[in-house]
C-alpha positions in Angstrom: -79.5 12.8 -55.7 -77.5 11.2 -52.9 -78.5 9.7 -49.5 -76.4 9.3 -46.3 -77.2 6.3 -44.2 -75.8 5.3 -40.8 -76.0 1.9 -39.1 -75.2 1.1 -35.5 -74.2 -2.3 -34.3 -73.9 -3.3 -30.7 -71.4 -6.0 -29.7 -71.1 -7.6 -26.4 -67.5 -8.5 -25.3 -66.7 -10.5 -22.2 -63.8 -8.9 -20.3 -62.2 -10.9 -17.5 -60.6 -8.7 -14.9 -58.1 -10.8 -12.9 -56.3 -10.1 -9.7 -52.9 -11.1 -11.1 -50.0 -8.9 -10.5 -49.2 -6.4 -13.3 -46.1 -4.2 -13.6 -45.0 -0.9 -15.1 -41.5 0.7 -15.3 -42.0 4.1 -13.7 -38.5 5.5 -13.9 -35.1 4.7 -15.4 -31.8 6.5 -14.7 -28.2 5.8 -15.4 -24.8 7.3 -14.5 -23.1 5.7 -17.5 -21.5 8.0 -20.0 -21.1 7.7 -23.7 -18.0 5.6 -24.2 -18.0 4.2 -20.7 -19.9 1.9 -18.3 -21.9 2.5 -15.2 -25.2 1.5 -13.5 -28.7 1.6 -14.9 -31.4 1.7 -12.3 -35.0 0.7 -13.3 -37.8 1.4 -10.8 -40.6 -1.2 -11.2 -44.1 -0.9 -9.7 -46.7 -3.6 -9.1 -49.9 -2.0 -10.3 -51.9 -5.2 -9.9 -54.1 -6.3 -7.0 -52.1 -9.2 -5.6 -48.5 -9.9 -4.8 -45.9 -11.5 -7.0 -43.6 -14.1 -5.7 -40.1 -15.2 -6.9 -40.1 -12.4 -9.4 -37.4 -12.1 -12.0 -37.1 -8.9 -14.1 -35.5 -9.2 -17.5 -34.6 -6.0 -19.4 -33.3 -5.9 -23.0 -31.7 -3.1 -25.0 -33.1 -2.4 -28.5 -29.9 -0.6 -29.7 -26.4 -1.7 -30.4 -25.2 1.4 -28.6 -26.4 0.2 -25.2 -25.5 -3.1 -23.6 -26.9 -4.5 -20.4 -24.6 -6.8 -18.5 -22.3 -8.5 -20.9 -25.0 -8.8 -23.7 -28.0 -6.8 -24.9 -30.1 -8.2 -22.1 -29.8 -8.9 -18.4 -32.1 -10.3 -15.7 -32.3 -9.7 -11.9 -34.2 -11.7 -9.3 -36.1 -9.5 -6.9 -38.2 -11.9 -4.8 -41.7 -10.8 -3.9 -43.4 -7.5 -4.8 -46.6 -6.5 -3.0 -49.5 -4.6 -4.7 -48.6 -0.9 -5.1 -44.9 -1.6 -4.1 -42.0 -0.2 -6.1 -38.5 -1.8 -6.4 -35.4 -0.2 -7.9 -33.2 -2.8 -9.7 -29.6 -2.0 -10.7 -28.1 -3.3 -13.9 -24.6 -3.0 -15.4 -24.9 -0.8 -18.5 -22.4 0.4 -21.0 -22.6 2.8 -24.0 -20.3 2.6 -27.0 -17.9 5.5 -27.8 -19.9 6.2 -31.0 -23.3 6.2 -29.3 -25.1 9.5 -29.7 -26.5 11.2 -26.6 -30.2 10.4 -26.9 -32.9 8.2 -25.4 -32.4 4.5 -25.9 -35.4 2.1 -25.8 -35.6 -0.7 -23.3 -38.1 -3.5 -23.2 -38.7 -6.3 -20.7 -40.8 -8.7 -18.8 -41.5 -10.0 -15.3 -41.6 -13.7 -14.5 -43.3 -14.5 -11.3 -45.6 -16.9 -9.3 -49.1 -15.9 -8.4 -50.3 -16.2 -4.8 -51.8 -19.6 -5.9 -48.2 -20.7 -7.0 -49.0 -20.6 -10.7 -46.1 -19.3 -12.9 -47.0 -16.3 -14.9 -45.2 -13.7 -17.2 -46.1 -10.1 -17.6 -44.7 -8.9 -20.9 -44.7 -5.6 -22.5 -42.5 -3.5 -20.2 -41.0 -0.5 -22.0 -39.0 2.5 -21.0 -36.2 4.8 -22.3 -32.9 5.9 -20.9 -30.5 8.7 -21.8 -26.7 8.4 -21.1 -24.5 11.1 -19.8 -22.4 12.8 -22.4 -18.8 11.6 -23.1 -16.2 12.8 -20.6 -14.1 15.4 -22.2 -11.1 17.7 -21.4 -9.6 20.8 -23.0 -6.1 22.3 -22.8 -6.1 26.1 -22.8 -3.6 29.0 -22.4 -0.8 26.8 -23.8 2.7 28.4 -23.9 5.9 26.9 -25.1 9.6 27.4 -24.4 10.7 24.8 -26.9 13.8 25.5 -28.9 15.7 23.3 -31.4 18.5 21.4 -29.6 17.4 22.4 -26.1 15.2 21.3 -23.2 12.0 23.3 -22.7 8.5 23.2 -21.4 4.9 23.2 -22.6 2.6 24.8 -20.0 -1.1 25.5 -19.9 -4.4 24.8 -18.2 -6.3 21.6 -18.3 -10.1 22.0 -18.1 -12.6 19.2 -17.1 -15.3 20.0 -19.6 -17.5 17.5 -18.1 -20.1 16.3 -17.6 -18.9 14.7 -14.3 -15.9 14.9 -11.9 -12.7 13.1 -12.8 -10.2 11.7 -10.3 -6.4 11.3 -10.5 -6.2 13.4 -13.7 -2.8 13.0 -15.5 -1.6 14.9 -18.6 0.3 12.6 -20.9 2.5 13.3 -24.0 1.0 11.1 -26.7 3.1 12.2 -29.8 5.4 9.9 -31.8 7.7 12.5 -33.5 11.3 11.4 -33.0 12.7 14.9 -32.6 10.2 15.8 -29.8 11.3 13.9 -26.7 9.4 14.1 -23.4 11.8 14.6 -20.5 8.9 13.4 -18.3 6.1 11.4 -20.0 3.3 12.7 -17.8 2.3 15.3 -15.2 -0.3 14.6 -12.5 -2.7 17.4 -11.7 -5.1 15.7 -9.2 -8.9 15.5 -9.2 -11.1 18.0 -11.2 -14.8 18.6 -10.8 -16.8 19.3 -13.9 -15.9 22.8 -15.1 -12.8 23.0 -12.9 -9.3 23.7 -14.2 -5.7 23.7 -13.1 -2.3 24.4 -14.5 0.1 21.8 -15.8 3.8 21.8 -16.9 5.4 19.1 -19.1 9.2 19.3 -19.7 10.1 18.3 -23.3 13.4 18.2 -25.2 13.7 19.1 -28.9 16.4 17.3 -31.0 19.0 19.2 -32.9 17.7 17.9 -36.2 14.1 19.2 -35.6 12.6 21.9 -37.7 11.6 25.2 -36.1 8.2 26.7 -36.4 4.6 25.9 -35.2 4.2 22.2 -34.3 1.1 20.2 -33.4 1.8 18.2 -30.2 -0.6 15.3 -29.3 -1.6 14.9 -25.6 -3.9 12.5 -23.8 -5.7 12.9 -20.4 -5.8 9.9 -18.2 -8.3 9.8 -15.3 -10.4 7.5 -13.1 -14.2 7.6 -13.3 -16.6 7.4 -10.5 -16.1 3.7 -10.2 -12.3 4.0 -9.9 -11.7 2.6 -13.3 -8.9 4.1 -15.4 -10.0 5.9 -18.5 -8.2 7.9 -21.3 -9.4 10.8 -23.3 -7.3 11.0 -26.5 -8.7 13.9 -28.5 -6.4 16.6 -27.3 -3.8 18.4 -29.4 -2.1 21.8 -29.0 0.0 24.0 -31.2 3.4 24.8 -29.8 6.0 27.1 -31.2 9.5 25.6 -31.6 12.2 28.4 -31.7 15.2 28.1 -34.0 18.5 26.7 -32.7 20.7 29.1 -31.0 24.4 29.1 -29.8 24.9 27.7 -26.4 27.1 30.6 -25.6 27.8 34.0 -27.1 31.2 35.6 -27.2 32.1 39.2 -27.6 35.5 41.1 -27.7 35.3 44.9 -27.3 38.7 45.5 -29.0 39.2 43.1 -31.9 42.6 44.5 -33.1 46.2 43.7 -32.4 49.4 45.4 -33.5 51.7 43.9 -36.0 54.5 42.0 -34.3 52.8 42.7 -31.0 51.2 41.0 -28.0 48.2 41.9 -25.9 45.7 40.6 -23.5 42.2 40.2 -24.9 39.0 40.2 -22.8 36.2 38.0 -24.0 32.7 38.4 -22.6 31.0 35.0 -22.4 27.2 34.8 -22.0 25.2 31.7 -21.2 22.4 31.2 -23.7 21.5 27.6 -22.6 18.4 28.5 -20.7 19.8 26.6 -17.7 22.8 27.0 -15.5 26.2 25.8 -16.7 28.9 24.8 -14.1 32.6 24.0 -14.2 32.9 26.1 -17.4 36.2 25.9 -19.1 37.0 27.9 -22.2 40.0 27.4 -24.6 41.4 29.8 -27.2 42.9 28.6 -30.5 44.8 30.6 -33.1 46.7 29.9 -36.3 49.7 31.6 -37.9 50.1 34.6 -38.0 48.3 34.7 -34.7 49.5 32.7 -31.6 48.1 32.2 -28.2 50.3 33.0 -25.2 50.8 31.5 -21.8 47.1 32.2 -21.0 45.0 30.3 -23.5 42.3 28.9 -21.1 39.6 30.6 -19.0 37.4 29.2 -16.2 34.1 30.0 -14.4 32.8 27.9 -11.6 29.2 28.5 -12.6 27.2 30.6 -15.0 23.4 31.0 -14.7 21.1 31.2 -17.6 21.6 34.6 -19.3 24.6 35.5 -17.0 27.8 36.8 -18.5 31.4 36.6 -17.3 34.7 38.0 -18.7 37.7 35.9 -19.4 41.2 37.0 -20.4 43.6 35.4 -22.9 47.1 36.2 -24.3 47.4 36.8 -28.0 50.5 37.6 -30.2 51.3 38.1 -33.8 54.1 36.6 -35.8 56.3 38.3 -38.3 54.1 37.2 -41.2 51.1 39.2 -40.0 50.1 41.9 -42.5 48.6 45.2 -41.2 45.1 45.7 -42.4 44.4 42.0 -42.7 41.9 40.1 -40.5 42.5 36.7 -39.1 40.2 34.4 -37.0 40.6 33.1 -33.5 38.4 30.3 -32.1 37.0 29.4 -28.7 35.1 26.4 -27.4 33.6 25.5 -24.0 33.5 22.4 -22.0 30.9 22.5 -19.2 28.5 20.5 -17.0 24.8 20.9 -17.8 22.0 21.1 -15.2 21.9 17.3 -15.0 25.6 17.1 -14.3 26.5 15.7 -17.7 29.7 16.9 -19.4 29.1 18.8 -22.7 31.3 20.3 -25.3 30.0 23.4 -27.2 30.4 24.3 -30.8 33.4 26.3 -31.9 33.0 30.1 -32.0 35.1 32.2 -34.4 35.9 35.9 -33.7 37.8 38.1 -36.3 40.9 39.9 -35.2 42.4 42.7 -37.3 46.1 43.4 -37.4 47.0 47.1 -37.2 50.4 48.9 -37.8 52.7 49.0 -34.9 52.4 52.2 -32.8 56.3 52.3 -32.5 56.5 53.6 -36.1 58.6 52.3 -38.9 57.7 49.6 -41.3 56.7 46.1 -40.2 59.4 43.4 -40.6 57.9 41.8 -43.7 57.9 45.2 -45.5 61.5 46.0 -44.3 62.6 42.6 -45.6 61.1 43.1 -49.0 62.5 46.6 -49.2 66.0 45.4 -48.3 65.8 42.7 -50.9 64.8 45.2 -53.6 67.6 47.6 -52.6 70.1 44.9 -52.6 69.1 43.7 -56.0 69.2 47.2 -57.5 72.7 47.7 -56.0 74.0 44.5 -57.4 72.7 45.4 -60.9 74.4 48.9 -60.7 77.7 47.3 -59.6 77.7 44.8 -62.5 77.1 47.6 -65.1 80.1 49.6 -63.8 82.4 46.6 -64.3 
């Protein structure tokens, strides 16, 4: 058998209600972003019955991710605060780059004088504050005209992915690859509101020793925050296709034949493959025995735009040692001024030329010579046998 018993005890506690000022943090806001600094504003209310004089409000961060002033704590003198009055106090605040976006605890106290001039401290202030997210950017719709051994461009769209506006936005090349050389280190695109985007173009040169194919190119976005301070967002990289090296010029000869022991004028079609204009273009023709150049062994064009073609004429002859049916090379190279006005010398281009029999009939001189030699030898042998 069990019994339940209850006992009641009455205690008398003396509670003293004072008229001293008392305080409460009613609101905290900040415009500081993760990885940046800004202003934290704490709104304090005197919920007591009397005024506080010579008040100093000290706040302290409880997390290493948030600093107030130059340390974890900061204090501001606010003077007098009447009963029911609220004051908003600004503090310098900064969040580390690794700080997660969450609420951070703040504690504090108010030191003041009562109306009687007695110093007093109201402890136990507490509040929480959440930073704005880290400022970020993205590069979209990226296209590349890069090619081994040539100047090109990377174009695209830079997007301010927020959370706030950014002023004086600049796209910067941030790579360190020796074969990728920025012609201009950066491209300014102006100010961007959160969510706004704009196009950019960055000219880049690719060295002749570079490998073709898909390349990862690092970029950075420099900007100024709301306080006018320069900031850099580094976590930007794009994939850019680098095309294989190509000849600066292409040459074509419609009729690549010449008669044995003959001469002719050849017409060479020259096309500019540089991707930029070429000016003061001088071509020179070279040939080795049994081919020879004639009086006209150079060609000239004042200018040739990218993709444009022109026709140049040269004189070509064969010597007596040319054999019909055989193919021999001729060579051309080009000296020109590029778009920057710098003089350049192209690679040497080889074109095959086939020797055909003479249309005049008869045997070519080498064959006639050999035949005469054979006939003469046979005749000498017959003559000696008859002796």
